[in-house]
N, C-alpha and C positions, 0 to 999 in steps of 0.2 A: 527747744522743747525736748524732753526725754522721750524714749521710745514708748513708754506707757502713756504719756500725755498725748502723743501723736496718734496712738491707736484709739484712745478715748475720743479725741477730736474727730477722727474719721468716722467713728460709730455715730457720733452726734449728727454729723453732716449727712450720712446715709439715712439715718432715721428721719431727719428733717425732709430730705428729698422724697422719701417714701410717703411721708404725710402729705406733702404737696401733691404728689401724683394721686394719692387716694382722694384728696379733697377735690381735685380737678375732674377726675374721670369716674371713679367708682361710686362715690357718694351721690352725685347727681343721678347716676343710673339707678341707684337704690331708691332714692326718695322722689324722683321725678315721676309725675303721674301723666300719662298720655290721655288726652281727651279727644274723642271723635265727635264731629258735628257735620251737618250738611250746610255747605255754603250755598246760599241762594242768591243768584245774581242775574242781571240783565233781564228784568221782567218787561213784558210788553203786552198791552191790550190791543188785540187785532180786530175785534168786532164788538160793537156796542149798539144794539138796536134802540134808537131813541124812543120807540113806542113803549118799551119796557124799562130801559135803563138810561141813566145819563150821569155825567161827571164820573165816569169809571176811571179811576186812577190806581195804578199799581207801581210801587217803587221799592227798591231795596237800598239799605244803607248800613254803615257801621257806626257804632257809638264812638269809636276812637281808632286811631291808626294802630294802636297796640292790641285792640280787640279784633281778632280775625273773623268773628261771626257776623254774617250779614243778616240783618233783621228785615222783615217785609211788612210794608204798610199797604192796606187796600181801603179805598173809599169809593162808595157807589151810592147813587140815589136810585131807589126803586120806584118806578112810576106806577106800575100795575102789580097787584098781588101775585106773588110767586108761590104756587101750591103744588098739588099732587100731579098735575099733568106735565110738569116740567121734568126734564131728565138732565143728569150731570154725568159727563164722561171725563175721567182723568186718565190720560194716556202718557205712559213713560217711554221716552225715546232714548236710545243709547247713542253716545258719541263714538262713532267708528270712522277712522280715517278722515277726521274733521267734518264728518257729515252726521247729522242726527237721523237715526234710522229707527222705525217702529220696533218695539220689543213686544214680548208676549204679556207684559205687565200692564193691565188696564182695569179700571173700575168703571162700570157703566150701570147706573142705577137711577131710579126715580130720585129727584132732588131731595125730597123729604126723607127718604131712606138713607141717603148718603150722609145727611146730618146726624142721623142716629147711629149708623153702623160703621162708617169709614173710620179706620184707625190711623191712616197715613196723614191726611190733610185736615179733616174736619175738627179734630181736637184743638188745633192751633187757632182756628176761627172761633170756636166756642169760647176758649179761654180769653182771646183778645176782645171778644164782644162783652164778656163779663167785666172786663176792666173799665169799660165805659160807665160813667155815672148813670144810675137807673133813669133819672129824669131826662137824659139825652137819648135814650134808646127808643126806637119806634115800637119795639115789642119787649116784654120783660126778659125773655130768654131766646137764644137763637134756635128756634124750632118753627116748623111749618104751622100755618102759612106765614110767609114773610110779607108783612103789610107795607104799603108805600111809605117811604121815608128815607132819611139819610143813614147809611150804615157805615160804621168806621171800625176798622180792624188794624191795630197798631202793634209794633214790636213782636211780630210773629216769627217763630222759628219752627223747623220741623224736628221734633224731638227724636233722638236716635232710638229711644226705647220703643217707639212706635214702628220702627223699621224692622222687618223680619231679618234675622241673621242670614237667611238664604237669599237676600236680595241680590239679583244677578250681576249688577254692575255699579260702578262708583261715580261715573260721570255721565250726565245726560240732560234731558230737557223734559219738563212736565207741562203738558198741554191740558187745559181745562176748557170744556165746552158746555154751555148751558143751552139746552134746546127745548123747543115746544113744537110738537108735531113734526119732528125731524128738521126743523128750521133753527139755525143757530141764532140765539138771542144775544149771547155774550161769549167771547172767546179771548183767552189770554194764555201766555206761557211764561215760564221762568226756567233758567238754567240752574242745574244743581251739581255739586261735586262733594263727595265724601272726603273730608280732610281730617288729619290728625295733628294735634299740637301738644306741646309739653306745657303743663300747668303746675 
């Protein structure tokens, strides 16, 4: 090879190498979108008063191994009407040193009000309820009073747009208690973690 050919060949190799580096590192950083979501895992029903509720089942699952999002299903049979005298408490616990500790984030309202006003959890239940065929629902819409019947909520997630940007922690446990005259009728919890993935 002549000196000019060698110089041209080296330039081609350098350009090719630069293109490979660009495609491996810089382009993915430019076009890769990061998505945040709440992973909801390890749900457990701890109290189910058979006078008011039965067949209370709560579970989380993933659609596939490649899909990191955990969806939540809840099924419950209501025996007696749930109306204005019932209260719902949603308590967020923070994971600190492998122990779930109470935080200052809590919602405690009459059950009927929480269905209307809560922006963290209620929208997922309302949307899941609407996905059921109308003929299978005990009531047309998820609003008080909740009449006796089988209630099914599937494929629920906690949308990030409902979470305030000032939410104080990323890993914790959400406890939910349904009470009547300060007596717990139903109680459950689920662990959550704010995660980020590339999409």
